[in-house]
N, C-alpha and C positions, 0 to 999 in steps of 0.2 A: 556571581550570585549563587548561593548554595541551594541545594535541593530543599533543605529545611526552610529557608527564607521564602522560596517560591511557594512551597506547600502551605506555609502559615499566613502569607500575606497576599501574594499576587494571584495564586490560583483561586482562592475564595472570591476575589474581586472579579476575575475573568468568568467564573462559574455563575455569577449573578446575571451575566449577559446571555442572550440567545446564543446557542453554540456556534451557529454559522457566522453570526456577527462577531463573536469573540475570535473565531478563526481568522476572519478578514482583517480585524484590527491587529492581531498578532503578526500576520503575514506582512502587513504594511510596516510595522515596527521593525521586523527582521530585515525587510528589504532596504529600509533606510539606515540600517545599522544602529538602531536605537535600543536594541536589547543587547546588553553586554554579554560578550563571549569571552574566550580566552585571549590574553594579550600575547601569549606565545603558543606555538603549535603543540598539540598533544604528542608527547614522546611515546611512541609505541612501535612494536615490530611491524614493519611493512610486509606485505605479502604480494606476490605476483601470481596472477591467475589469468589464463587465456590471453597472455601478452599485455595485460594491464597491471600497473603497480598501484596497489591500494595502501594508503598510509596506515590503515588498520582495517579490521574485518567488519566493523559496525557501520551501517549506513542508514540513511533516511529512506523509508519506503515511499512508494508512489501514493499520491493522494493529498499530501500536505502542500507541496509546491507544484500544483498542477500545471501552471503556465510558465514555469521557469523564471519567476520574477525576482528570486532571491538567491540565485546560484552563486553569486560572489560572496555570500555570507556564511554558508553552512559549514565551511571548514573551521570557522571560529568557535563552533560549538563542539568540536572534536570529531565530527563525522568523517569516516574514511571514504565515503562516496554518497551520492544522492541520486535518487531515481525520480524523474519528473513525470507528469502526466496523471491520469491517463489522457492521452491526446488523440483526437479523432480528426478525420479529414475535414469534415464540415464543422465550423464553429457551432456550438450549441449551448443553450442556457441550462440544460439539465432539467430535472424534475421540479414540480411545484414545491414551494416552501409551505410549512417547515419540512426539512428533509435531513436534519441532523439532530440527534438526541443523546443526552448523557445518562449514564447509569453510574453515578459516583460510588455507591456502595459496592458495586461489582467491578469498579475500575474498568469501565467499558464504554463504548460508543456504539450507536446504531446510525447508519447513514443510508440514504437512498438518493444520493446526489445526482446520479445519472450521467456521469461523464461530462459535467459542465466544464467547458474549456474554450480557449480562444481559437482553436483550430490549428492544423499543422503549419500552414503558411505563416501565420502570425507568430507562432512559437519559434519557427525556424529563423525568422528575422530577429527575434529577441536573442536566440542562442548565438547568432552571428556577432552580436555586440557584447557578449558576456566574456568574463575573464576568470572563470572558475578555476580553483586550485586543486580540486579533487575530481576523480572520475565521475562521469555522468551516465546514468542509464536512462533510456527513453521508453516509456510504457505506452503502447499503442492499443487503441480500442476501435470498435466499429461505431460509426455514426448511427444514431437512432433511426434516421430516415432511410438508411441504406437497407434494402432487403437482405435477408440472411443468405440467399443464394448468390448475392454479389459481394459478400463480406470480404473475400480475398482481394477484390479490386479496391475496396475501401482502405484496407490495411496497406496495400501496395502504394496508393497515392500518398498516404502519409509518409511511408518509408522512403519514397523517392525524394521528398523535399527535406527530410530530416536525417538521411543516412550519413551525412558528413559531420554531424554534431554529437553523436553518442558514442560512448565507449562500449556500450552494449545496448541491445534492443529487446523489449519484452512484448510478446503477443498476449494481450489480456483477453481471455475468453471465459473468464470465471467470475466477473462481477455479477451480482444478482440484480442489478438495478437498470439493466438495459434488456428489454423484452427479447427473449429467445437467445440471448448471447451465450448462455452456458451450454446450449445445444452444440455449439461449435467446438466443444471439447471432445466430440466423438472423433474417432481416428481418421475417417475420410475427410472431414472438414479441416482438421488440422493439417493433414498432408497437402491439401490444396492451398491453404494459406501459406505454408512455408515454402512450397514449390514456387509460388508466385513471388515471394520475397527474394528467394535465391536467384530468380531470374533478373531481379533488379541489381542485387549486390550479394554475392556469395562469400564476401570476405568479413562481413561484420558479425560479431558474436550475437547469437540469437537465443532467447530464452522463451519458455512458455510459463505462464502463471496459472496454477491450478486451484480449484476450489477445495475446501476441507470437507465438503459434503459428498464427494465422490465415493462410491463403493470401491472396495479393494480391486475388483476386476477392472473398473474404469481407470483407476490410478495406474494399473499395469499397462492398460492400453495407451495411455498418454506417454508413459515411459517408453514403450515400444516405438511409438511414433517419433519421440525425441531422438532415440538412437538411430532409427531408420533415416530421419531427416538430417542427421549429424548436427543436432542442435548443440550449443555450448552448454546449456543446462536447463534446470527447472527451478521455479520459485514456488515454495510451499509455505504458506497458503494465502489465498484471498480471505475475505470475510465470509461468515457463515450465515445461512438463513435459519439454522437450528436455534432453538431456545431451551432445549433440555439441559444445557450446561449451566443455566441460571437457576440457582436453588430457590425452592419455594414459589415458583412462578405459577400463577393461575391464569386461566383463560379470561380475556376481557369481558366485562358485562356491559349491557346497554347503558347503565348509569355511568360507568367509567368512560365510555365513548362519548356520551353527552358532555361530561365534564371537559373532555379534551377539546370538543368543538367550541366550548366557551372560552378557550384560550388558556386554561389552567392545567396544572398537573403534568408538565413535561420536564420538570427539573429532576425527577428521580430522588427526591429528598425524603419521601415517606412511603409507607407500604402501598397505598393506593396509587400514588404517582409512579412508583417504580413499576408496579404491575402494568399500568397503562403504557408507560414508556417502553418497557421490554417487549410489549406486543405490537409495537410499531413495525410496519413493513420496512425491510431493508437489511443490510449486512451488518452483523454484529462483529465488533473487533474488541481487542483488549484482553485483559487477564483471563476471562473464561475460555478463550480460544487456545491457550497455551498447550493444553494436553492433546487436543485433537490435531492441531497443526504439527506437533511433535510426532504424533503417530503416523501422519502422512509422510513426514520427512524420514522417519525411521524406515518405513516400507520402501520408499524410493531408494534410500541408501543401501538397503539390503539387496536390492535387485539391479541397481544401476551399474553399468560397466565402469571400469576405472577411467578417470578423466572427466566424467560428466560432472559439471559444477552444480552444486545445490545451494540455493539461497533460502535460509529459514526466516520466516516472518510470522508473527502472531503471538501476542501475549508477553512480550519482553518488557519487564518492568525493573528487573534487578540483575545483578551480576550472576546470580544463580540461574535465572531464566536464560540469560545470554549463554551461559555454559551448557545449559540443557540443549540448546540448539546445536552447539558445536558437538556435544556428545552424541547427538542423534544424526550427525552426518553433515551439518551445514558447513560449507566452506566460507560463506559470508552470512551475515545476520543483518536483518533490518528491523526498524521499529517505527511506529507512528503514534498510536494511541498512548504508549508508554511515555512518549515525549510530552504529550499534552498534559498528562497527569504529573510527570516528574520534573519537567521544566528544563531550562537551558543548561544546567549543570549535570544532567543525567548521564550523558555519554561518557565523560571522563570518569564518573563514579562507577559505571558498569565495567569499564576497561581497566580500572586500577588493579594491580597485582593482588 
């Protein structure tokens, strides 16, 4: 399936559906092998990092295959690795619906999913039955019901049951959709979490995922903790709560809010609807995030010691976007929203010489 075919026929059909319903339908089709991928492996230069061999440097970011239901399929679309999750110790339904919104004219999404997932034990059982052909990262988050002061224990419990199934692990303290979570990006909280995980298993590669909304000083603090805790690397970045990167955005009016409560206006297909959708609470992802995520990546690269692995994510839609991540210091690159807009043939297109 070509990118053009997807853009002209399948994406318009999918975009007529509620975003979360479209996501669930697509994931079911991927899981069952009903979305055609490549019949032969994507020929590309493999790379070895932190003892793991990646068929190529482009992977699927966390958030798409939260519960590891389609691990046996992602290699068919050309991905060099996949990151599952975010997974929490307690199974949780996430936030109330609607909680995912499209901004088609901006090539963006907004989500406030809230770490909806089956829980660490159920995902570990699923992973034990999988036969994935590419490296797997496991993204860990804090359960909503767990108090912030007990976050380290919550991450620890998930890590204990999942430690044998991941090629690397990510501590997610940067999602904007779990109350208080981003406060765990401060140095003392991060130290406590990673010290606790190291006590369980100090052999597994560990990453921290940072928000694009951190000030430069806070980014430097995270980097210092990563070095101090001897982390494998940093993922830059998560979604943003900022909206100033969306051109021509106005603050929502009461009339717009009333329209949303009537069930309309969330497709982002006209000016009023776009304005309403863009002001929804949640994390913004997609093309508008490219510049800021690259700025964070560039700062990390400029100050990171040799050997610290950087994974760049945010706004990758084209081969030029992919190369911009590499040019700004990313050893590996991930995408999510770009795949929603670009379709199953996007990865091979991005990686072609």
